[in-house]
C-alpha positions as CSV (number, residue, x, y, z in Angstrom):
1,M,117.3,70.4,-114.6
2,R,117.2,69.0,-111.0
3,P,117.2,65.3,-112.1
4,L,120.5,65.8,-113.9
5,R,122.2,66.9,-110.7
6,R,121.5,63.7,-108.9
7,P,123.3,61.4,-111.4
8,T,126.2,64.0,-111.4
9,R,126.4,63.8,-107.6
10,L,126.2,60.1,-107.7
11,A,128.9,59.9,-110.3
12,A,131.1,62.1,-108.2
13,L,130.5,60.0,-105.1
14,V,131.5,56.9,-107.0
15,A,134.5,58.5,-108.6
16,L,136.0,60.0,-105.4
17,P,136.8,56.6,-103.7
18,L,138.1,55.3,-107.0
19,A,140.4,58.3,-107.4
20,L,141.6,58.0,-103.8
21,A,142.3,54.3,-104.3
22,A,144.3,55.0,-107.5
23,C,146.3,57.6,-105.5
24,S,147.0,55.2,-102.7
25,A,148.2,52.5,-105.1
26,D,150.8,54.8,-106.6
27,P,153.9,55.1,-104.3
28,V,155.3,58.1,-106.1
29,R,152.0,59.9,-105.7
30,Q,151.9,58.9,-102.0
31,V,155.4,60.5,-101.5
32,E,154.3,63.6,-103.3
33,V,151.3,64.0,-101.2
34,R,153.3,63.5,-98.0
35,R,156.1,65.9,-99.1
36,A,153.4,68.6,-99.8
37,A,152.6,68.6,-96.1
38,Y,156.0,70.0,-95.3
39,D,157.5,73.5,-95.7
40,A,160.9,75.0,-95.0
41,T,161.8,78.6,-94.1
42,L,165.4,79.9,-93.8
43,Q,165.7,81.7,-90.5
44,S,169.3,82.8,-90.6
45,Y,172.8,81.8,-91.9
46,V,176.3,82.3,-90.8
47,V,179.5,82.2,-92.9
48,R,182.5,80.7,-91.1
49,D,186.0,81.2,-92.5
50,D,188.6,78.5,-91.7
51,P,192.0,80.2,-91.7
52,A,193.8,76.8,-91.6
53,T,192.3,75.6,-94.9
54,G,191.2,78.9,-96.5
55,G,187.7,77.4,-96.9
56,R,184.3,78.4,-95.7
57,T,181.5,76.6,-94.0
58,F,177.9,77.8,-94.2
59,I,175.6,77.2,-91.3
60,L,171.9,77.6,-92.1
61,D,169.1,77.6,-89.6
62,V,165.9,76.3,-91.2
63,L,162.4,76.1,-89.7
64,V,160.8,72.9,-91.0
65,G,157.0,72.7,-90.6
66,W,154.6,69.9,-91.1
67,Q,150.8,70.3,-91.6
68,G,149.9,66.7,-90.6
69,G,148.9,63.5,-92.4
70,E,151.3,60.6,-92.7
71,P,154.8,61.8,-91.9
72,L,158.0,61.0,-93.8
73,P,161.1,59.6,-92.0
74,G,163.2,62.2,-93.9
75,L,162.9,64.8,-96.5
76,T,165.1,66.3,-99.2
77,L,165.4,70.1,-99.1
78,D,166.4,72.2,-102.0
79,V,169.0,74.9,-101.0
80,S,170.0,77.6,-103.4
81,M,172.6,80.3,-103.1
82,A,171.9,83.4,-105.2
83,A,173.7,86.6,-106.2
84,P,172.2,89.9,-105.1
85,G,170.4,90.2,-108.4
86,G,168.7,86.9,-107.9
87,A,170.8,84.7,-110.3
88,E,171.3,81.3,-108.8
89,K,175.0,80.5,-108.2
90,A,174.8,77.1,-106.5
91,H,172.2,74.5,-105.7
92,R,172.3,71.6,-103.3
93,R,169.8,69.0,-102.2
94,V,170.1,68.2,-98.5
95,W,168.5,65.2,-96.8
96,I,167.2,65.8,-93.3
97,E,165.6,63.5,-90.7
98,T,162.0,64.5,-90.0
99,A,161.2,62.3,-87.0
100,G,161.1,65.3,-84.6
101,V,159.1,67.6,-86.9
102,D,155.6,68.2,-85.7
103,R,152.9,70.7,-86.5
104,G,154.7,73.4,-84.5
105,G,157.8,73.0,-86.6
106,E,161.4,72.2,-85.8
107,Q,164.6,74.2,-86.1
108,I,167.1,72.2,-88.3
109,T,170.7,73.3,-88.8
110,L,172.3,72.6,-92.1
111,E,176.1,72.7,-92.7
112,L,177.3,73.3,-96.3
113,A,180.8,73.8,-97.7
114,D,182.5,74.5,-101.0
115,L,180.2,77.2,-102.3
116,P,181.2,80.2,-104.4
117,W,179.9,82.7,-101.8
118,E,180.6,86.4,-102.0
119,P,179.4,89.2,-99.7
120,G,175.9,90.1,-100.7
121,D,174.9,86.5,-101.8
122,G,171.9,84.9,-100.1
123,F,170.4,81.5,-99.4
124,F,166.9,80.1,-100.1
125,V,165.5,76.9,-98.8
126,E,162.3,75.1,-100.0
127,V,160.5,71.8,-100.1
128,R,160.0,71.5,-103.8
129,S,156.6,70.0,-104.8
130,P,155.9,68.5,-107.2
131,V,159.3,67.0,-108.1
132,P,159.7,66.4,-111.8
133,A,159.9,62.7,-112.7
134,A,163.4,63.1,-114.2
135,E,164.7,64.5,-110.9
136,R,163.1,62.1,-108.4
137,G,166.3,60.0,-108.3
138,D,168.0,62.9,-106.5
139,Y,165.4,62.8,-103.7
140,R,166.0,60.0,-101.2
141,E,162.4,59.7,-100.1
142,F,161.3,58.6,-103.6
143,A,164.0,55.8,-103.6
144,A,162.7,54.6,-100.2
145,G,159.1,54.8,-101.3
146,G,158.4,57.2,-98.4
């Protein structure tokens, strides 16, 4: 049985560089790999009423982290607002600059408006990965090729 392992290991050693080369030639895959190195965590949010307009502004403080690798110049975050029962009421994609994000993370402030917020609603923020092919046009980093 031992002689069978050597060709298997040899095949794996030959296949690995080929797989990595195929990955590096695919710009979409490159962006996906780079996006996967980021995470986003909602730290807090504030609802500001504007008596002059009757509208509301939502200020979200988000901690964006990066685990290393090749950084992206910017990143699209998925922001959802949900009712107390968990049903999503609104969804936004927000582009952020990531030049200052390092392995320690960086606090980013997002400002949103025109949401159907009611007391008890909450927000969720994430770096979605992988992004379905049909939705990549909504993510600026894919258009720029990373």
